[in-house]
C-alpha positions, 0 to 999 in steps of 0.5 A, spaced: 728 464 679 727 463 687 723 469 691 730 471 694 734 471 688 728 475 684 728 480 690 736 480 690 735 482 682 730 487 683 734 490 689 740 491 684 736 493 678 733 499 683 740 501 685 742 501 678 736 506 677 738 510 683 745 511 680 743 512 673 738 517 675 743 521 680 747 522 674 743 528 672 745 532 678 752 529 679 756 536 679 752 538 685 752 532 689 759 531 688 760 539 691 755 537 697 759 531 698 766 535 698 763 541 702 760 536 707 767 532 708 771 539 708 766 541 714 767 534 718 775 535 717 775 542 720 772 538 727 779 536 728 783 543 729 776 546 732 777 540 738 784 542 738 783 549 739 778 548 744 783 543 748 789 548 747 785 553 750 783 549 756 790 547 757 792 554 757 787 556 762 786 551 767 793 548 767 798 553 765 794 559 768 795 564 762 791 570 762 785 571 758 789 576 753 793 570 751 787 566 749 784 571 745 788 569 738 786 562 740 778 564 741 779 568 734 781 562 731 776 558 734 770 563 732 773 563 725 773 555 724 766 555 727 763 560 722 767 557 716 764 550 718 757 553 718 758 556 712 760 550 709 754 546 712 750 551 709 753 551 702 753 543 702 745 543 704 744 548 698 748 544 693 744 538 695 737 541 695 739 543 688 741 536 686 734 534 689 730 539 685 734 537 678 733 530 679 725 531 681 724 535 675 728 530 670 724 524 673 718 527 673 719 528 666 721 521 665 715 518 668 711 523 663 715 521 657 714 513 659 706 514 660 706 518 653 710 512 650 706 507 653 700 510 650 693 512 652 690 504 652 695 502 657 694 509 662 686 507 661 688 500 664 691 503 670 688 507 676 689 515 675 690 516 682 695 511 683 699 514 677 698 521 680 701 518 687 707 515 683 708 522 680 708 525 687 709 522 693 714 516 690 718 521 687 718 525 693 721 519 697 727 520 693 729 526 697 732 523 703 736 519 699 739 524 694 739 530 699 742 526 705 744 519 704 749 520 698 753 526 700 754 522 707 757 516 704 763 520 703 763 524 709 762 517 713 768 515 710 773 521 710 771 524 717 771 518 722 778 516 718 781 523 720 778 523 727 781 516 728 788 518 725 788 524 730 786 520 736 791 515 734 796 520 734 794 523 741 793 516 745 793 509 742 788 506 747 783 511 745 784 510 737 784 502 739 777 503 742 774 507 736 777 502 731 774 496 735 767 499 736 766 502 729 764 496 725 758 495 730 754 501 727 755 499 719 753 492 721 747 493 724 745 498 719 746 492 714 741 488 718 736 493 719 736 495 712 732 489 709 726 490 713 726 497 712 726 497 705 720 491 705 716 496 710 717 502 706 715 498 699 709 496 703 707 503 705 708 506 698 704 500 695 698 502 700 699 509 699 698 508 691 692 504 693 689 509 697 690 515 692 687 511 686 681 508 691 680 516 693 681 519 686 676 514 683 671 515 688 671 522 687 670 522 680 664 517 681 661 521 687 655 523 683 653 516 682 655 513 689 650 518 692 645 516 686 645 509 689 646 510 696 653 507 697 656 513 701 657 510 707 659 503 704 665 507 700 666 512 706 668 505 710 672 503 704 676 509 704 677 508 712 680 501 711 685 504 706 687 510 710 687 505 716 692 500 712 696 506 710 697 508 718 699 501 720 704 501 714 707 508 716 707 506 723 711 500 722 716 504 718 717 509 723 717 503 729 723 500 725 727 507 724 726 509 731 728 502 734 734 502 729 736 509 731 735 507 739 740 501 738 745 505 734 745 511 739 746 505 745 752 503 741 755 510 740 754 512 747 757 506 750 763 507 746 764 514 748 763 512 755 768 507 754 773 512 752 771 517 758 772 511 763 779 510 760 781 517 761 778 518 768 781 512 770 788 514 767 787 521 771 786 518 777 792 513 776 788 507 776 790 505 769 797 507 766 798 505 759 802 511 757 809 512 757 808 520 758 802 522 763 796 524 759 795 532 759 788 535 760 788 538 753 789 531 750 784 528 754 779 534 752 781 533 745 779 525 745 773 527 749 771 532 744 772 528 738 769 521 740 762 523 739 764 526 732 767 520 730 760 516 731 756 522 728 756 521 721 755 514 722 749 516 726 746 521 721 748 515 715 743 510 719 738 515 719 738 516 712 739 509 711 732 509 711 731 514 706 735 509 702 730 503 703 724 508 701 728 510 695 729 503 693 722 501 694 720 507 690 724 505 684 721 498 684 714 502 684 716 507 679 719 501 674 712 499 673 712 506 669 719 507 667 720 500 664 719 500 656 712 498 654 715 497 647 719 491 650 712 487 651 710 489 644 711 484 638 716 486 633 713 486 627 716 485 620 716 492 616 712 492 610 712 498 605 705 501 604 702 502 597 704 508 593 700 514 596 697 510 601 696 514 608 696 507 612 696 500 610 694 494 615 696 487 613 693 481 617 692 486 624 690 483 630 687 487 635 686 486 643 686 490 649 691 490 654 689 484 659 683 482 655 683 474 654 680 475 647 681 478 640 677 484 638 679 484 631 682 479 627 685 479 620 684 486 618 687 488 611 686 495 609 689 501 605 687 508 606 688 514 601 687 521 601 679 523 599 677 517 601 670 518 605 669 511 610 663 510 614 665 505 620 659 502 622 657 496 627 654 494 633 656 497 640 662 493 642 664 490 636 670 494 635 669 500 631 673 505 636 678 500 637 680 500 630 680 508 630 685 507 636 689 503 632 689 507 626 691 513 631 697 509 634 693 509 641 694 501 641 699 496 638 697 490 634 698 483 637 700 480 630 700 483 623 704 489 620 701 497 620 705 502 616 704 509 615 706 514 610 712 518 612 710 525 616 703 523 616 699 527 621 693 524 624 687 528 627 683 523 632 676 526 635 674 520 640 667 518 642 669 521 649 674 527 648 677 529 654 677 537 656 681 540 661 679 545 667 680 552 663 677 556 658 674 553 651 680 557 648 685 553 652 682 547 650 682 549 643 689 551 643 691 544 646 691 542 638 695 548 636 698 553 642 701 558 637 694 559 633 691 566 633 684 568 635 682 569 628 684 562 627 681 559 633 674 562 631 674 559 624 675 552 627 670 553 632 665 556 627 667 550 622 665 545 628 659 549 630 662 551 637 660 558 636 653 555 636 653 554 643 659 558 645 656 565 643 650 564 648 655 563 654 656 569 658 664 570 656 663 566 649 670 562 648 673 565 654 668 561 658 671 557 664 669 549 664 670 544 669 675 538 669 672 533 663 668 538 660 663 539 666 658 544 664 658 542 657 653 537 654 656 531 650 655 533 643 658 540 645 664 536 648 664 533 641 664 539 637 670 542 641 674 535 640 672 536 632 675 543 632 681 541 635 682 536 629 681 542 624 686 546 628 691 540 627 690 540 620 691 533 619 692 528 613 687 523 616 681 524 620 679 519 625 672 521 628 668 517 633 661 519 633 662 526 632 655 527 630 652 524 636 647 527 641 646 533 636 639 535 633 638 534 625 640 541 623 646 542 627 648 535 625 647 537 618 651 543 619 657 539 622 657 534 617 658 539 611 663 542 615 667 535 616 666 534 608 668 540 606 675 540 611 676 533 609 677 535 601 684 532 600 685 528 606 683 521 608 676 520 613 674 515 617 668 516 621 665 511 626 657 512 626 650 510 628 647 516 624 644 514 618 645 521 615 652 520 616 653 514 613 649 517 607 654 522 606 660 517 606 662 514 599 664 507 602 662 503 608 666 499 612 662 494 617 665 491 623 662 484 625 664 478 629 671 480 630 672 481 622 672 488 618 667 487 612 669 493 607 668 495 600 671 491 595 678 494 593 679 497 599 679 491 604 681 484 603 
């Protein structure tokens, strides 16, 4: 497929996504369009009343008292148009907010569906920019461009009919000059979309770069790389500035040209009317009245006003298409890239069954594990051992459903609940209780304390000033590695799983605390399956079976793995 064909296909897909996304707020968007159209139609009687007042005041010389009903009707029309415009804006804002919420929910669901393995391969700052700035880039499209599409057809058509009714020459001028605006909009649309796409890409890169450097600030200072990293941030910010100015340059240039065409058309009508009043042009059977001329002059700028506003929001459309191209990288179904594996019925009573599983990390050129055949049952106590980097954590992540298999088949028992405590558990900014409740939001205080006590969390929490209410920073700032692991273990206990997957749960613990944690794990694991990746001799001795990962293969106890 050529580059032009691919770009056309991507543009069509982006437009289809925008159309699909707008369905969630179809009602408010239609109401906003209808109200804006009605307000535009009222321009015709408004201009007619103004023209009639001037005709009666300056030509018929009617007393002011006679003009009061006309002025009262004009005031009512002005208030009505203002009210319709306000209501249209409210409906559009409501639609935009509904679309934002729905889209951010879709992005969150897509990230969950793709899994933590894919998320870890992305820059968290870039993902945050997509959730924030890229979603906000759709505001101008749904709040401005979509409602204007109806107005830009209905209002000029009504004005054109009114102009032809009053003076055919004015109507002809409007009819002949009208196509100039949309044609020019189409010409600048492609370049505007390309510029907006590059700007959003630069914004995502800068956000990801800055977020990564912020997380590694301590390491940057330790190695004296502060100035070099500041220069990198300056370069990213400069690139974003250049991209943004290019978008603004296209917007201002196109707006200036469109204003020129609109002003030229209005000037042509004004020149025709002026020459007609001076008697230098006579294209009418009846002389042109002052009221008719004023009516045409009032409607001429309003004829182009919706087109000019649409031209302004046409750049919002380009930005929305560019944003959807970027968001498609997250929203597209990740499962489409995952091989469809043949279903295999697990052996009776097995919690998990693997047959010929091959595991490979996203973007990696080699397999981590090959030909894995295992069955996991209740009351199994398995120590998963091997050198660092041989694939112990990868196997646990596959069992937990975090990463898909490249080949082979894996079956889980229906309704299987899995509790996974990774080697580097993520703790959110908040209290220790908030982090525990993540596993079971409706857990009572007594239940939380029992789980914390079993995981030996209270050993250090009771020494803190606020106990379990103590607030920690993002990623567990303020806790040691062993303390963070015990929080993760307490989460597993609260989840009440059928299968426990624990990655180095006793690392960084003193012997007494390690023995207490192992006793709690073994007690909790009764009637459940347990797989524990560990380097600890005490933990290995406490398990009934040992699986060894070496050379990309899993060597397990006879009868459990092939």
